[in-house]
TIPADO-631285 format. One line per field, with one value per residue: residue number from 1; chain; y, x, z of N, C-alpha, C, O, CB in turn. Coordinates in steps of 0.05 Angstrom, whole numbers, padded with zeros to 5 digits. Glycine has a CB too. Layout:
REM TIPADO-631285
i (NUM:...)
ch (A:...)
nc2 (Y:...)
nc1 (X:...)
nc3 (Z:...)
cac2 (Y:...)
cac1 (X:...)
cac3 (Z:...)
cc2 (Y:...)
cc1 (X:...)
cc3 (Z:...)
oc2 (Y:...)
oc1 (X:...)
oc3 (Z:...)
cbc2 (Y:...)
cbc1 (X:...)
cbc3 (Z:...)
REM end
This chain:
REM TIPADO-631285
i (1:2:3:4:5:6:7:8:9:10:11:12:13:14:15:16:17:18:19:20:21:22:23:24:25:26:27:28:29:30:31:32:33:34:35:36:37:38:39:40:41:42:43:44:45:46:47:48:49:50:51:52:53:54:55:56:57:58:59:60:61:62:63:64:65:66:67:68:69:70:71:72:73:74:75:76:77:78:79:80:81:82:83:84:85:86:87:88:89:90:91:92:93:94:95:96:97:98:99:100:101:102:103:104:105:106:107:108:109:110:111:112:113:114:115:116:117:118:119:120:121:122:123:124:125:126:127:128:129:130:131:132:133:134:135:136:137:138:139:140:141:142:143:144:145:146:147:148:149:150:151:152:153:154:155:156:157:158:159:160:161:162:163:164:165:166:167:168:169:170:171:172:173:174:175:176:177:178:179:180:181:182:183:184:185:186:187)
ch (A:A:A:A:A:A:A:A:A:A:A:A:A:A:A:A:A:A:A:A:A:A:A:A:A:A:A:A:A:A:A:A:A:A:A:A:A:A:A:A:A:A:A:A:A:A:A:A:A:A:A:A:A:A:A:A:A:A:A:A:A:A:A:A:A:A:A:A:A:A:A:A:A:A:A:A:A:A:A:A:A:A:A:A:A:A:A:A:A:A:A:A:A:A:A:A:A:A:A:A:A:A:A:A:A:A:A:A:A:A:A:A:A:A:A:A:A:A:A:A:A:A:A:A:A:A:A:A:A:A:A:A:A:A:A:A:A:A:A:A:A:A:A:A:A:A:A:A:A:A:A:A:A:A:A:A:A:A:A:A:A:A:A:A:A:A:A:A:A:A:A:A:A:A:A:A:A:A:A:A:A:A:A:A:A:A:A)
nc2 (-00024:00045:00114:00160:00212:00263:00254:00242:00293:00322:00305:00328:00383:00444:00430:00465:00507:00486:00486:00541:00548:00517:00550:00600:00587:00547:00521:00509:00472:00432:00418:00398:00353:00323:00312:00281:00239:00212:00198:00163:00125:00101:00079:00042:00008:-00013:-00043:-00082:-00106:-00129:-00169:-00160:-00174:-00138:-00068:-00023:00040:00085:00134:00172:00225:00252:00241:00250:00256:00283:00330:00349:00343:00378:00400:00352:00332:00374:00373:00323:00278:00281:00272:00222:00191:00195:00170:00117:00103:00096:00055:-00015:-00065:-00108:-00056:-00022:00027:00060:00093:00135:00153:00180:00173:00167:00204:00217:00176:00172:00203:00174:00128:00145:00142:00099:00057:-00013:-00036:-00010:00008:00017:00054:00040:00075:00083:00075:00014:-00011:00031:00042:-00006:-00001:00047:00034:-00006:-00028:-00036:-00069:-00080:-00066:-00078:-00071:-00070:-00045:-00019:-00005:-00010:-00061:-00096:-00086:-00080:-00115:-00179:-00249:-00260:-00209:-00194:-00234:-00222:-00172:-00185:-00216:-00177:-00143:-00177:-00188:-00138:-00136:-00134:-00149:-00166:-00177:-00129:-00089:-00026:00017:00039:-00010:-00015:-00015:-00052:-00090:-00150:-00210:-00255:-00234:-00215:-00262:-00285:-00253:-00271:-00323)
nc1 (00017:00010:00006:-00037:-00018:-00039:-00057:-00007:00017:-00016:00005:00055:00051:00023:-00038:-00083:-00075:-00077:-00122:-00124:-00075:-00084:-00118:-00091:-00039:-00040:-00007:00040:00020:00004:00054:00081:00049:00060:00114:00110:00079:00116:00155:00125:00112:00163:00168:00124:00139:00186:00163:00136:00178:00201:00167:00113:00045:00010:-00003:-00035:-00064:-00076:-00114:-00142:-00144:-00146:-00195:-00253:-00299:-00279:-00249:-00281:-00311:-00293:-00242:-00218:-00216:-00184:-00135:-00122:-00136:-00101:-00051:-00059:-00069:-00018:00014:-00009:00001:00057:00064:00076:00032:-00013:-00056:-00091:-00138:-00158:-00210:-00244:-00308:-00371:-00370:-00403:-00425:-00379:-00359:-00349:-00303:-00265:-00263:-00229:-00178:-00145:-00134:-00128:-00164:-00216:-00227:-00283:-00320:-00369:-00410:-00420:-00461:-00465:-00488:-00491:-00438:-00418:-00441:-00415:-00362:-00347:-00303:-00266:-00240:-00281:-00278:-00300:-00352:-00353:-00376:-00329:-00334:-00389:-00404:-00358:-00328:-00364:-00404:-00438:-00432:-00478:-00490:-00445:-00442:-00491:-00479:-00437:-00464:-00499:-00460:-00436:-00481:-00489:-00447:-00392:-00323:-00287:-00290:-00280:-00260:-00296:-00264:-00211:-00195:-00219:-00173:-00182:-00215:-00249:-00213:-00241:-00284:-00259:-00242:-00293:-00306:-00271:-00283)
nc3 (00000:-00017:-00003:-00039:-00084:-00070:-00018:00006:-00001:00033:00081:00085:00082:00107:00126:00133:00100:00049:00012:00003:-00023:-00068:-00095:-00098:-00116:-00160:-00198:-00169:-00133:-00168:-00192:-00146:-00136:-00183:-00175:-00129:-00147:-00182:-00145:-00112:-00149:-00156:-00105:-00104:-00146:-00125:-00083:-00114:-00138:-00094:-00083:-00075:-00092:-00115:-00119:-00076:-00080:-00035:-00031:00007:00025:-00023:-00044:-00085:-00055:-00011:-00028:-00068:-00133:-00174:-00158:-00152:-00204:-00227:-00198:-00170:-00204:-00250:-00227:-00203:-00249:-00273:-00235:-00235:-00288:-00286:-00249:-00237:-00264:-00230:-00202:-00150:-00138:-00081:-00051:-00003:00023:-00004:-00067:-00109:-00146:-00174:-00202:-00257:-00263:-00231:-00263:-00303:-00285:-00298:-00265:-00248:-00214:-00172:-00107:-00066:-00016:00036:00029:-00022:-00080:-00103:-00148:-00185:-00188:-00212:-00262:-00281:-00279:-00317:-00345:-00306:-00250:-00192:-00126:-00058:-00012:00044:00106:00149:00203:00225:00205:00202:00249:00292:00278:00271:00253:00219:00200:00172:00132:00106:00083:00050:00012:-00008:-00032:-00070:-00102:-00124:-00160:-00148:-00156:-00119:-00049:-00003:00054:00063:00076:00118:00166:00233:00284:00327:00306:00309:00298:00283:00256:00210:00188:00176:00134:00093:00087)
cac2 (00000:00070:00135:00174:00236:00284:00245:00247:00321:00332:00298:00343:00412:00453:00424:00488:00525:00471:00497:00568:00545:00506:00573:00620:00577:00520:00508:00498:00447:00413:00410:00380:00326:00307:00302:00259:00217:00199:00185:00141:00103:00086:00063:00020:-00009:-00028:-00063:-00104:-00121:-00143:-00191:-00154:-00183:-00115:-00043:-00007:00068:00092:00164:00181:00255:00261:00230:00270:00262:00300:00355:00357:00333:00398:00400:00325:00332:00392:00368:00296:00260:00279:00261:00192:00178:00193:00148:00092:00096:00088:00032:-00041:-00076:-00095:-00037:-00016:00055:00058:00119:00135:00173:00175:00182:00158:00225:00221:00150:00176:00212:00151:00110:00156:00140:00078:00036:-00039:-00040:00012:-00001:00038:00050:00030:00096:00085:00057:-00005:-00015:00053:00038:-00027:00010:00066:00021:-00031:-00039:-00036:-00087:-00064:-00080:-00064:-00046:-00075:-00023:-00027:00000:-00023:-00089:-00113:-00081:-00083:-00134:-00208:-00267:-00256:-00182:-00195:-00250:-00207:-00150:-00198:-00224:-00152:-00133:-00195:-00184:-00113:-00142:-00130:-00170:-00174:-00166:-00114:-00069:-00002:00037:00027:-00027:-00007:-00033:-00072:-00108:-00179:-00227:-00274:-00220:-00215:-00290:-00287:-00238:-00285:-00351)
cac1 (00000:00023:-00012:-00039:-00001:-00053:-00056:00020:00020:-00028:00022:00080:00046:00003:-00066:-00100:-00070:-00078:-00143:-00116:-00053:-00096:-00131:-00071:-00015:-00047:00016:00058:00008:00006:00083:00086:00035:00074:00137:00102:00070:00140:00166:00107:00114:00186:00162:00107:00157:00203:00147:00131:00204:00207:00150:00084:00029:-00001:-00001:-00059:-00060:-00097:-00116:-00165:-00145:-00152:-00221:-00273:-00318:-00266:-00242:-00301:-00304:-00277:-00214:-00207:-00209:-00162:-00108:-00116:-00138:-00078:-00030:-00064:-00064:00011:00024:-00019:00016:00083:00065:00072:00005:-00039:-00058:-00118:-00141:-00178:-00219:-00265:-00330:-00390:-00360:-00423:-00427:-00354:-00349:-00339:-00275:-00249:-00260:-00209:-00152:-00130:-00130:-00138:-00187:-00223:-00241:-00301:-00330:-00397:-00430:-00424:-00482:-00450:-00501:-00483:-00409:-00415:-00447:-00395:-00335:-00350:-00278:-00249:-00249:-00295:-00274:-00313:-00350:-00363:-00372:-00309:-00342:-00415:-00406:-00334:-00319:-00387:-00424:-00435:-00430:-00500:-00489:-00422:-00452:-00511:-00464:-00422:-00484:-00507:-00438:-00435:-00504:-00485:-00428:-00363:-00304:-00274:-00301:-00259:-00271:-00300:-00243:-00192:-00206:-00215:-00152:-00192:-00234:-00244:-00202:-00261:-00301:-00244:-00244:-00318:-00305:-00256:-00293)
cac3 (-00001:-00017:-00005:-00065:-00084:-00055:00010:00016:00000:00059:00104:00085:00081:00128:00115:00136:00078:00025:-00006:-00005:-00043:-00092:-00108:-00104:-00130:-00171:-00211:-00149:-00123:-00190:-00192:-00123:-00142:-00203:-00163:-00110:-00163:-00190:-00122:-00103:-00170:-00149:-00081:-00111:-00163:-00106:-00070:-00132:-00141:-00069:-00082:-00072:-00114:-00128:-00103:-00071:-00076:-00015:-00034:00021:00026:-00050:-00053:-00093:-00034:00008:-00039:-00088:-00159:-00191:-00148:-00158:-00233:-00233:-00185:-00163:-00227:-00268:-00210:-00200:-00274:-00278:-00217:-00245:-00312:-00279:-00231:-00251:-00261:-00225:-00181:-00141:-00127:-00059:-00042:00017:00020:-00024:-00093:-00130:-00167:-00187:-00212:-00283:-00259:-00223:-00286:-00320:-00272:-00309:-00245:-00255:-00196:-00155:-00082:-00057:00012:00040:00024:-00052:-00093:-00119:-00175:-00201:-00192:-00231:-00289:-00288:-00280:-00333:-00355:-00283:-00228:-00171:-00099:-00036:00002:00072:00126:00168:00231:00234:00197:00209:00277:00310:00268:00276:00229:00201:00186:00153:00109:00091:00070:00029:-00008:-00022:-00049:-00093:-00119:-00138:-00180:-00140:-00165:-00095:-00025:00012:00071:00049:00081:00136:00188:00260:00294:00345:00292:00317:00277:00273:00235:00185:00177:00163:00108:00073:00084)
cc2 (00026:00091:00146:00200:00259:00278:00250:00277:00332:00326:00315:00373:00419:00451:00449:00507:00512:00483:00525:00566:00534:00529:00593:00612:00548:00507:00497:00472:00425:00401:00392:00354:00310:00296:00279:00235:00199:00185:00161:00118:00086:00069:00037:-00001:-00026:-00048:-00087:-00120:-00136:-00165:-00184:-00163:-00160:-00091:-00031:00021:00078:00123:00176:00212:00266:00251:00253:00276:00281:00328:00365:00348:00353:00399:00373:00324:00351:00382:00338:00276:00259:00267:00230:00178:00175:00170:00121:00083:00086:00063:00007:-00050:-00101:-00075:-00031:00012:00053:00087:00116:00157:00165:00189:00173:00178:00230:00196:00153:00186:00189:00131:00119:00152:00119:00055:00009:-00046:-00014:00000:00022:00032:00045:00051:00099:00066:00039:-00012:00006:00051:00016:-00017:00030:00054:-00006:-00044:-00039:-00055:-00069:-00080:-00064:-00082:-00050:-00053:-00032:-00023:-00016:-00053:-00105:-00109:-00089:-00104:-00162:-00223:-00262:-00229:-00182:-00211:-00236:-00185:-00162:-00205:-00199:-00143:-00151:-00192:-00158:-00115:-00135:-00154:-00182:-00162:-00154:-00097:-00042:00020:00024:00011:-00013:-00026:-00056:-00090:-00136:-00195:-00245:-00260:-00218:-00241:-00296:-00275:-00255:-00313:-00355)
cc1 (00018:00001:-00015:-00023:-00013:-00052:-00029:00025:00008:-00011:00047:00075:00027:-00025:-00085:-00097:-00073:-00098:-00136:-00093:-00064:-00109:-00110:-00048:-00021:-00023:00035:00047:00010:00035:00090:00073:00048:00100:00131:00093:00095:00153:00151:00109:00140:00183:00146:00122:00175:00188:00142:00156:00212:00187:00121:00070:00016:00003:-00028:-00051:-00083:-00098:-00140:-00167:-00152:-00178:-00239:-00293:-00306:-00262:-00262:-00292:-00287:-00249:-00201:-00197:-00186:-00134:-00103:-00116:-00113:-00054:-00035:-00060:-00034:00023:00016:-00005:00043:00085:00063:00043:00007:-00038:-00087:-00118:-00163:-00184:-00243:-00286:-00349:-00383:-00379:-00425:-00401:-00343:-00338:-00309:-00257:-00244:-00237:-00181:-00133:-00124:-00142:-00164:-00191:-00238:-00256:-00312:-00359:-00418:-00435:-00445:-00466:-00462:-00492:-00453:-00403:-00420:-00425:-00367:-00335:-00323:-00257:-00259:-00260:-00291:-00290:-00335:-00362:-00356:-00353:-00317:-00367:-00416:-00382:-00326:-00341:-00405:-00419:-00434:-00453:-00499:-00467:-00431:-00472:-00498:-00449:-00441:-00493:-00485:-00436:-00457:-00502:-00462:-00398:-00347:-00288:-00286:-00277:-00274:-00275:-00279:-00225:-00208:-00201:-00193:-00160:-00214:-00228:-00234:-00222:-00279:-00286:-00244:-00271:-00319:-00290:-00266:-00312)
cc3 (-00001:-00015:-00033:-00062:-00068:-00025:00021:00019:00026:00083:00106:00084:00104:00116:00114:00111:00050:00005:-00015:-00027:-00069:-00109:-00117:-00120:-00142:-00185:-00193:-00137:-00143:-00192:-00169:-00127:-00162:-00191:-00143:-00124:-00173:-00168:-00113:-00124:-00164:-00125:-00089:-00129:-00145:-00090:-00088:-00136:-00116:-00065:-00076:-00097:-00130:-00108:-00101:-00066:-00058:-00014:-00020:00021:-00001:-00061:-00062:-00073:-00012:-00003:-00060:-00116:-00177:-00184:-00154:-00186:-00240:-00223:-00181:-00187:-00243:-00252:-00206:-00226:-00279:-00259:-00226:-00270:-00307:-00262:-00248:-00246:-00245:-00203:-00175:-00130:-00105:-00050:-00021:00010:-00002:-00050:-00116:-00153:-00182:-00199:-00241:-00283:-00251:-00246:-00304:-00310:-00286:-00290:-00255:-00238:-00179:-00130:-00071:-00029:00013:00034:-00006:-00061:-00112:-00146:-00194:-00207:-00213:-00259:-00298:-00293:-00294:-00339:-00331:-00263:-00206:-00145:-00078:-00025:00031:00091:00147:00197:00238:00228:00208:00238:00296:00302:00277:00251:00209:00186:00165:00129:00092:00073:00047:00007:-00024:-00041:-00074:-00113:-00135:-00159:-00173:-00149:-00141:-00070:-00009:00032:00056:00054:00103:00157:00214:00271:00313:00332:00300:00294:00266:00252:00208:00172:00164:00136:00087:00069:00061)
oc2 (00027:00086:00141:00208:00274:00296:00260:00285:00349:00340:00316:00388:00401:00466:00451:00520:00526:00489:00533:00581:00541:00528:00603:00626:00529:00482:00476:00452:00402:00377:00372:00333:00286:00272:00259:00213:00175:00162:00140:00094:00062:00047:00015:-00025:-00050:-00070:-00110:-00145:-00155:-00179:-00203:-00159:-00162:-00095:-00028:00026:00079:00136:00188:00224:00288:00252:00274:00298:00294:00348:00388:00344:00344:00400:00371:00316:00344:00382:00328:00260:00237:00253:00214:00155:00154:00154:00103:00059:00068:00051:00006:-00043:-00115:-00076:-00034:00019:00045:00103:00097:00175:00147:00213:00172:00171:00247:00195:00139:00179:00186:00119:00103:00158:00122:00035:00009:-00059:00000:-00014:00044:00009:00045:00045:00114:00043:00047:-00018:00000:00058:00019:-00023:00029:00064:-00026:-00068:-00043:-00058:-00048:-00103:-00039:-00106:-00035:-00044:-00052:-00036:-00034:-00069:-00125:-00129:-00104:-00113:-00168:-00211:-00260:-00228:-00171:-00202:-00237:-00180:-00150:-00201:-00199:-00135:-00141:-00193:-00156:-00096:-00130:-00177:-00204:-00139:-00167:-00091:-00036:00038:-00001:00018:00001:-00050:-00076:-00104:-00145:-00194:-00251:-00272:-00220:-00244:-00309:-00285:-00254:-00327:-00378)
oc1 (00038:-00021:00003:-00016:00001:-00047:-00026:00037:00021:-00013:00059:00095:00017:-00033:-00101:-00116:-00071:-00090:-00141:-00094:-00054:-00110:-00110:-00038:-00007:-00021:00048:00062:00018:00039:00104:00086:00050:00106:00146:00097:00095:00161:00163:00108:00140:00194:00154:00118:00178:00198:00143:00156:00228:00189:00105:00079:00012:00011:-00043:-00034:-00106:-00083:-00158:-00188:-00163:-00183:-00239:-00304:-00321:-00269:-00259:-00268:-00270:-00233:-00177:-00175:-00170:-00114:-00082:-00097:-00103:-00038:-00016:-00050:-00026:00039:00032:00001:00053:00107:00050:00032:00028:-00020:-00105:-00101:-00186:-00167:-00259:-00282:-00344:-00388:-00371:-00425:-00401:-00319:-00319:-00293:-00236:-00222:-00226:-00161:-00108:-00111:-00162:-00182:-00172:-00258:-00246:-00313:-00372:-00442:-00452:-00447:-00457:-00447:-00485:-00443:-00386:-00405:-00417:-00351:-00324:-00321:-00234:-00283:-00250:-00299:-00292:-00335:-00379:-00333:-00358:-00306:-00366:-00427:-00385:-00318:-00336:-00422:-00399:-00435:-00447:-00505:-00470:-00427:-00472:-00506:-00447:-00434:-00495:-00492:-00433:-00453:-00512:-00459:-00382:-00357:-00278:-00293:-00258:-00298:-00259:-00276:-00226:-00230:-00180:-00195:-00145:-00229:-00205:-00246:-00222:-00287:-00298:-00246:-00272:-00331:-00298:-00257:-00321)
oc3 (00013:-00024:-00050:-00040:-00055:-00009:00043:00038:00040:00103:00127:00086:00119:00099:00096:00103:00030:-00017:-00037:-00046:-00091:-00133:-00140:-00137:-00135:-00182:-00199:-00132:-00137:-00194:-00174:-00122:-00159:-00196:-00142:-00114:-00171:-00170:-00108:-00117:-00166:-00123:-00082:-00126:-00149:-00085:-00079:-00137:-00118:-00045:-00072:-00119:-00154:-00086:-00120:-00050:-00067:00002:-00032:00017:-00002:-00085:-00049:-00072:00002:00009:-00069:-00121:-00192:-00202:-00160:-00192:-00258:-00237:-00189:-00189:-00249:-00265:-00207:-00226:-00289:-00268:-00225:-00273:-00321:-00261:-00269:-00225:-00246:-00186:-00191:-00114:-00112:-00043:-00023:-00006:-00017:-00054:-00139:-00176:-00200:-00206:-00248:-00300:-00263:-00247:-00318:-00324:-00285:-00297:-00268:-00248:-00173:-00133:-00066:-00020:-00008:00033:-00015:-00051:-00133:-00165:-00217:-00229:-00230:-00278:-00322:-00308:-00284:-00339:-00336:-00259:-00201:-00143:-00080:-00029:00040:00092:00161:00215:00256:00244:00221:00251:00315:00318:00290:00229:00185:00162:00144:00106:00068:00051:00026:-00017:-00048:-00063:-00097:-00137:-00157:-00175:-00191:-00150:-00143:-00071:-00002:00028:00038:00038:00106:00165:00217:00266:00315:00346:00298:00273:00242:00232:00187:00147:00143:00117:00063:00051:00056)
cbc2 (00001:00074:00156:00180:00245:00287:00215:00234:00334:00320:00270:00336:00421:00483:00401:00504:00535:00442:00497:00584:00527:00483:00587:00631:00576:00523:00527:00518:00452:00427:00434:00393:00330:00325:00323:00268:00228:00218:00205:00151:00116:00105:00079:00031:00008:-00008:-00050:-00095:-00102:-00124:-00210:-00124:-00203:-00119:-00024:-00019:00083:00080:00172:00169:00267:00253:00213:00262:00235:00288:00354:00388:00326:00426:00407:00304:00339:00418:00382:00287:00267:00308:00276:00188:00193:00221:00153:00093:00120:00110:00033:-00063:-00080:-00115:-00011:-00036:00077:00040:00137:00141:00200:00183:00172:00154:00250:00232:00130:00196:00234:00138:00109:00185:00133:00089:00044:-00061:-00065:00035:-00011:00041:00073:00022:00124:00079:00075:-00030:-00015:00080:00030:-00049:00025:00087:00018:-00025:-00021:-00008:-00105:-00060:-00082:-00037:-00023:-00101:-00014:-00013:00030:-00009:-00090:-00106:-00051:-00058:-00133:-00219:-00297:-00257:-00158:-00208:-00277:-00194:-00134:-00222:-00239:-00131:-00133:-00222:-00183:-00091:-00127:-00126:-00159:-00168:-00189:-00096:-00065:00008:00067:00049:-00057:-00009:-00016:-00059:-00105:-00192:-00242:-00285:-00191:-00207:-00311:-00276:-00210:-00285:-00360)
cbc1 (-00020:00040:-00005:-00069:00005:-00082:-00063:00041:00006:-00056:00030:00096:00032:00009:-00079:-00093:-00043:-00084:-00171:-00106:-00031:-00118:-00152:-00061:00011:-00071:00029:00063:-00022:-00002:00101:00075:00007:00081:00152:00081:00054:00160:00167:00077:00115:00209:00145:00081:00175:00217:00121:00121:00227:00208:00160:00079:00008:-00032:00020:-00076:-00059:-00090:-00117:-00165:-00120:-00131:-00235:-00286:-00327:-00239:-00215:-00305:-00329:-00288:-00213:-00227:-00234:-00168:-00107:-00136:-00159:-00070:-00029:-00093:-00076:00025:00014:-00049:00018:00096:00042:00093:-00008:-00060:-00043:-00128:-00148:-00167:-00228:-00254:-00319:-00418:-00332:-00452:-00437:-00334:-00373:-00356:-00274:-00263:-00286:-00214:-00155:-00105:-00142:-00116:-00182:-00240:-00220:-00325:-00323:-00400:-00421:-00397:-00505:-00447:-00534:-00490:-00395:-00433:-00474:-00394:-00324:-00365:-00266:-00246:-00226:-00325:-00243:-00325:-00365:-00352:-00398:-00283:-00348:-00440:-00408:-00311:-00310:-00403:-00425:-00457:-00430:-00526:-00484:-00397:-00463:-00533:-00445:-00408:-00508:-00512:-00411:-00435:-00530:-00478:-00435:-00359:-00284:-00244:-00316:-00240:-00252:-00326:-00256:-00175:-00193:-00241:-00132:-00203:-00233:-00269:-00177:-00278:-00309:-00215:-00239:-00338:-00290:-00228:-00305)
cbc3 (00025:-00043:00013:-00073:-00111:-00065:00013:-00002:-00024:00064:00102:00061:00053:00137:00132:00162:00081:00031:00008:00020:-00032:-00085:-00089:-00079:-00109:-00191:-00229:-00125:-00115:-00217:-00192:-00097:-00152:-00228:-00149:-00091:-00188:-00202:-00100:-00100:-00200:-00146:-00060:-00125:-00183:-00087:-00060:-00158:-00148:-00046:-00062:-00066:-00105:-00135:-00116:-00047:-00104:00015:-00066:00050:00035:-00068:-00031:-00118:-00020:00017:-00050:-00089:-00174:-00188:-00118:-00153:-00250:-00220:-00158:-00142:-00244:-00279:-00183:-00191:-00295:-00272:-00189:-00250:-00329:-00266:-00211:-00241:-00288:-00219:-00190:-00119:-00149:-00035:-00067:00045:00014:-00015:-00097:-00118:-00155:-00168:-00212:-00298:-00239:-00200:-00302:-00324:-00243:-00320:-00219:-00250:-00177:-00171:-00060:-00077:00030:00069:00036:-00068:-00109:-00104:-00173:-00187:-00165:-00225:-00288:-00267:-00251:-00360:-00379:-00272:-00218:-00179:-00091:-00045:-00013:00082:00140:00163:00235:00219:00166:00190:00282:00313:00237:00293:00239:00216:00207:00165:00118:00112:00089:00041:00005:-00001:-00033:-00084:-00103:-00117:-00203:-00107:-00186:-00095:-00008:-00006:00095:00056:00091:00150:00187:00278:00307:00369:00260:00328:00286:00296:00245:00189:00201:00178:00111:00079:00108)
REM end
């Protein structure tokens, strides 16, 4: 797993000023994202060379649900596309939040698979992402952390019926998620 370029940028700059800089100095933000995309591609390539089966780009900070579709299209999408072009295949783009209205943008990233969270309409996602593998979208808190066997199985059936290609948590797991609940997910 590697962060997405925008998520990494949020970790190295003053987050409070990020949106101001996107407005006042858009080229500087774009340049930083290009630089970080190249750096992250080198990291992801090293992971693959070390034996990783695939690389997941975890771009939570750069999700269209977080920064809005317009800013996503202007800043994040070009950086993610660049990163994905440079990474060895296969790769997965993982985003959080309700991105149902931005699925057409995510489809443009070139990712082999897109992992979506539990707030996304999976039927709409399957239609929008016809040429992309769809992963998701079990609720990591209510289903996997707090849920029981029946709730997990019900969520799995719902995701399968909606056309996901792989059952995944919708976003980050709660660190205290019972191991048995994770086992239910993979059984």
